[in-house]
Each structure stands twice: as C-alpha cells, then as structure tokens.
N, C-alpha and C positions, 0 to 999 in steps of 0.2 A: 280534522278536530272542530267541534262546536264550539261557536264565537259567546252565544249567550248562554249562562246558566241558569239552573231553574230559580226560582222566586220563594221565599220560605215567608212568604204573606200567608196566615190562616185563612185556610178554605173556609168561603161561605155559601151558603146553599145556593145552587145554580135557579137562575131566573131566565125567562124567553127575553130573549134581545130583540124581538121582532114587536116594533112599535105601533101605536094606533093611526091610523089611516089621516087622521088630523092631529096639527098642534097641541101639544098638553102645557100644563102651565108648569108639569114636572121635567120638562124636557130642560138637558141642559143646555143646548146652544138654541137660540130662536133668531133666525133672520125673516126680513120683510120687505122686501121690494128694494133691497139695498143697492146702490148705482155709486160707481165712480168712474168722473170726466177728467181726463187731463189734457187740456186746451180744448180743442174738437173731437177730441178721439175720447168715445167711452168705451172703456175697458171692462168695466163689471155694468149689466145691463139687468135691474131689476131682480135679483136672486132671491128666492123665498124657500125654506127651507126650514127643519130643526131637526134636531140632535138628540135621541130620546136616552135616559142611562144606561148603563152597563152597554155601551154600542161599539162595535168597532166600525167607523164609516169613511167609508173612499169619497175620495174629492177627486171627481176624474176629470181629464180634458186633456187635448194637446199643448204642446208645448206654445205660450204666448195666449190660453185661453181665459186668462183674469183669475188662475186658483193663487198665486204669491200674493195677487193685490188683495185678494178679499181675506186670505190669512193676516196680512198686514193689519187691515181695520177690526177683524175679531180681534188682534192683540192690542187695537189701542195705539198702531202705532203711524197708520194713515187716515187722516179724516174721509168718512166718506162724504160723497156727493148728495146724498139723499139717500133714505131707508133707515130701519131702525134695526138694532141688534143687541140681543141681552145672552149674558153668560148666567144663568145659576137664577134666572129670574132678574138679574141684576145689570146695571149698566157696565161694558167692559174696562169703563175707566176707575171702576169701584174698589178701596183697597183690595177686600175683602174678596172677592173675586181673583186679582192679581197673585194672590195667594194662594188659589185652589189651581193655576194653570201652569203646564209645564210645556214650553214651547222651544223647537229647531225649525227656524225658516231658512231655506236654501243651503249653502256649506257653511257649518259652524266655523269660527273664528279664536284661534287661542294664540295664548302665546309662546310661540316656538321656543323661546330659549328655557322654559318654567317645565318643569315635569307637567305628565296628566294631575297626577294627585294634588298637585300645586295649582293650577288652573283651575280645579274642581273645589278648591281650598278658598280661592279669590270668590268665584262665585256662589260659591255657600255662603259666605259674612253678609252676602246680600239678602239671603233668606231664612238666617240662622240653623242654616244647616251643615257649620264648618266643622264640627266634631269627627273624627277621624273613623268611626264606627259607620258614620253616613255615607263618607267618601268609600269607603272601601265596599260598603254593600252596593253602591250605584257603580264600582270598576265591576265586582265581580260578576254583578248582573250582565253588563254586556262584555263579559270576558277580558278584559283587560286590567284586572286585577296583577297580576304577574308583571306589567308594564307599566305599571302608575307612576313607577320612582324611574322611568327613562321621559328624557323631555321629548314634548312633542314634535321637534324640528323631526327626530326622527322614526316619527310613525308613519304609516302609510295612508293613504287618501280612506281605504276604508275601516281603519283606526280611529282615523280622528273624526269620521262618521258617528262611529260607534261611542266615542267618548262624549259627542254632541247629543245622540240619547242617554248619556250618563247624566250630562248635565242637567237634561229636563226630567231626570226622574229624580236627582235630589234632593227635593222637598217632601217627596211622596205626593204630587199632585193627583185630583181627581178628573184633571182635565188633560187630557195632551193631545198640541196641535203639532203636527210633524209634516213638514213640507220637503216632498220628493227624499224620505230619510234612509231610504236604500242606494242610493248614489255613492259608488266608489267600494259596493259592496262586493264580493264575489257571489256565486249560485249558493253555496253552506250558509255564507255571512247574512246574505238575502233572508233565503229561508227560516234562519234564527230569530231575524229580528221579527218577522211576522209572527211567527210562534211566540215569539217574548210578546208581543201587542195581545194577542189572543189570550195568554194567561194572565193578563193585566186587568182583561175584561172579567175573562172568568172568575179569578181568585180573588184579584181586591174589589172588583165592584168598578174600578176606572173607565171614561169616558175615552177615546180616542177619533181624532179627525183627522185623516193621513191622506193629504194629496200625493196623487201620482199620474202619469200620461202612461204607465203599464198598465196594460188593461188586463192581463193574464192574475195579474198579481191579487188587483183588486176584486177580480170576481174570485178567485179561491178562497182570499180569507175574509172578505168584509161582509157583514152583515147587510148593511146600508150602502145605496151610492147615489151620489148626485152627480150627473153629467153636464157639465159645460162648454159649451162651443162658443168662439169666439164673443166670451164674456155672456152668454144667452144659457140660461137653464133650458135642459131638450129632456131631461129625465131626472125622477129623483122619486125611489124606492125601494123593495127592499131585493136584493138582487134575484132572489128567487121569482119574484113577479116580473122583474124588469126582463127575464130571459124565458119567460112563458108564450109559448106561439099563442097566440089569439085563436086559430084553428089547430088542433091535435096533430102531429106530426108521431108518423110511426116508420118504424125500418124492421120490416117484414120477409124474413129468411124462411124460406122452403128447402124440404128436403131433398129436392130432384128437379128436373127443370120439366117434367111433366106436369109436376106439384104447379109450377109458377106458372105456365100456360092455362091451365086451368084456371088458378085466383087472377089471373089476370081477363080474364073473359066475363070472371063474375064479378069483378070490378066494373068493367065496362059496362055492367047492365045498373048500374045506379052513380045516379048523378051527384049524390053527396060524398062519394069515394073520386079523390082526384089524384092520379099516380104523377107525384112529382118528377122520381129520377127509376130508373129501370136497369139496375145492374150498371151504375157509373162506375168510372175509376175508384169514386171516392166510398163505393160501397162495398160490403162482402160480396164474393161469389152468390148466387141466387137470390139476392134481396130487391126487394121492390122500397122504394119512400112511397107512401102515401099519406095524403094529406086527406081529414075528414072534417064534414060539415055537422056531424052529428060525436055523441060522446062515443069514446071507446068503446063502452060495454055493447055497444048496438054492433060494430065494427066485430066482436070477439062472437056475437050471436050469431051473423053472417057467415064468418065461416065454420061455425059448427051446424048451422042449417045445412050448409051448403057441403059440407064433410071435405071441408078443404084441409089438408094435412100440413100443419105449419112449424118449423122446425124453432124458430122464437120471432119475440115483438120484442123492440127495444122504442122505448117512447124518445124522439128526439130534443134535445135541448140545444139551444143555439150559444154562442158565445158572446161575450159584451162586447167582443170587435164586430161582431156580425150585428148585436142589437143597436150601437150608435152607428154605424155605415146605414142602415136602415133610416135610421132618422136625417142623417144630412145628406145621403148620397153623395158622399167623397170619398177621393181615394185613401189607400192609406194616411200619406202625412206625415206627421210627427209623431203618431202612434206607434206603440212598441219597440220605439227606441230607444236604449238606455244613453243618457245623458254621459257626454265622455267628460 
C-alpha cells in the first residue's frame, strides 16, 4: 500500500533546478559564514551555501555533524554566534517569511489523546488553515485520510512521522525544512516520501531543504547537496558534479580473454592510461577498469586504431559515500545507519 497520494496542484512548466555556480539574489536560502558555539564547543563552523528556487536540497552529514542546530538557526529558534542567514531575501524572523515556511525538526510531537485531524486543526488555527478541506488535503497527501479520526496514541512511529509532514504542508508553504523526515518509515513509506517531495518541487515549485545522514537517499533524490562533518562544510554542489571523478574512469569489457590480453598490452604502452582494476571480484568477467588522463574520445580512437574488439564501455560513477570518505579519510562511523 502506497502511503503518499498524488497531489492535485496545477502542473506548471518544468524549469531547470540546476543553480548557477554563485549565489543569486533569487536564492530561497542564503547562509554566509554561519557559526554556533556552545561554551567552548563550536558546533557549526562557518557554513556558507545557498539554495535556489524549485530545488530539492540535501543537507548531509553523520549524526552529530551540526545539521539540526543549523536548521534551528534557520527557523529562528536558536541564535547564531556569528554569520548571516536570509530566507526569500529577508530576515529569518520576518513575519512574511514565517508564513512561507513549513518545517518538521526531529521527532514531531502531538497530543496522543486527540485525533490526527484534531491535532492538525489546532496547528491550523495558528496559520489560518484550520478549515476541514485544508486538513483533509494534507492528510490525503501523506496517506492518513482514513486514519485522521483515530487518536494519535494509536499511531505507529511512521504514521506520526507522516502526520508531522502533513502539518508542515498544511498552509501550503513555499519552503519546506525537514530534519530526518524518513525516521520511522518502512522502505515503501520512505520511498513515497521522497517521491512526494520531488512532486512538490516539480509541480508546485516548492523548495525543500532536507537533512539526512543516509547518503543513498540524498544521492538518489536530491538536486544539490551540502555535506558537513563535525560542523564544517566539506562540499556543496550538484550531485552530478560531486560524483564526477577528476579523471574519467571506464569499465571496459572484452568478448574473450585473448582480446583482454591484447588490450592490456596496448594500454601498457601509453602513460595516459592506467589500469585501476583488472577483473577484480567487484567487476564482471573479462572487464578492466581504466583511469584516463585524456578525454574518453581519445581512448575510443585508440581502440579503433589498434583494432581492439570491445564488448562494452561503461563510465564509472562514484557513490556519495565514496565521495565523503575521500574527503575525510574516515571509516563509515554513523553514515548509512538508520536512527532507531
């Protein structure tokens, strides 16, 4: 059973979500040299990034990296030690800004003795969206319409999480700020939440900043990523750019062992080709991984000139986990583990 239902927002023309390389005045979120210190401990150390409109932005880091603290500051709940923050070009404390932002930070808290619908009604009174049609639309969006009249005390952890997303969407915000929104969801609900966010971005033009410590989720669904570790920003770019190797890597598969042997001899005569892996356990049979110090088109030309028979050439794309570990030289640590 799919948890999240299709949204009936009018479809707007698709626009590119790839932002310019520098900050733009139109950016929904602008953060410059943001710092937060608790006593002697610097929790957030000089973050600088921006989020363009119509972007699903992943805020990525292991547990304890400073993600939640940064989101608290963005929402005006925690005062920064230094730096500047702007939402829609205004102060994060501006009344007009607060009306355009929906959020869910950490585990959402609700009155267990009230129904899901009643909880949303109480929250809706704060934003002027307490009408039944608004509440029904939010509940239907997250797949809780049939359980809206049940007490929250009967909800599973995943259902409470989805109710938290519903309250964030209740007033149809232009910006969503979600902290670990998939906690407590099963794999199907987890996938449906990310697909919901993608539809909101594509169909309604919403911008979403989503923090997570699960690299695979962010890699699959987000347009841009900011990676932090121990409060420090280690990378910020499009997912495509972050995962691109500086030197092209190709997996080359040959039709038989004779062709592979001839190719290896040829590669050895050219210093711009380096054999990285030769039929390791991670590669298919008769496959060689090569690193090129020239453009792949020159490699293709070399194969033709030497009449080397090739079955397949596949560009190698690294994972977000490999990228992060290459920056920090750390072990897996808290990455990739689901919070209990």
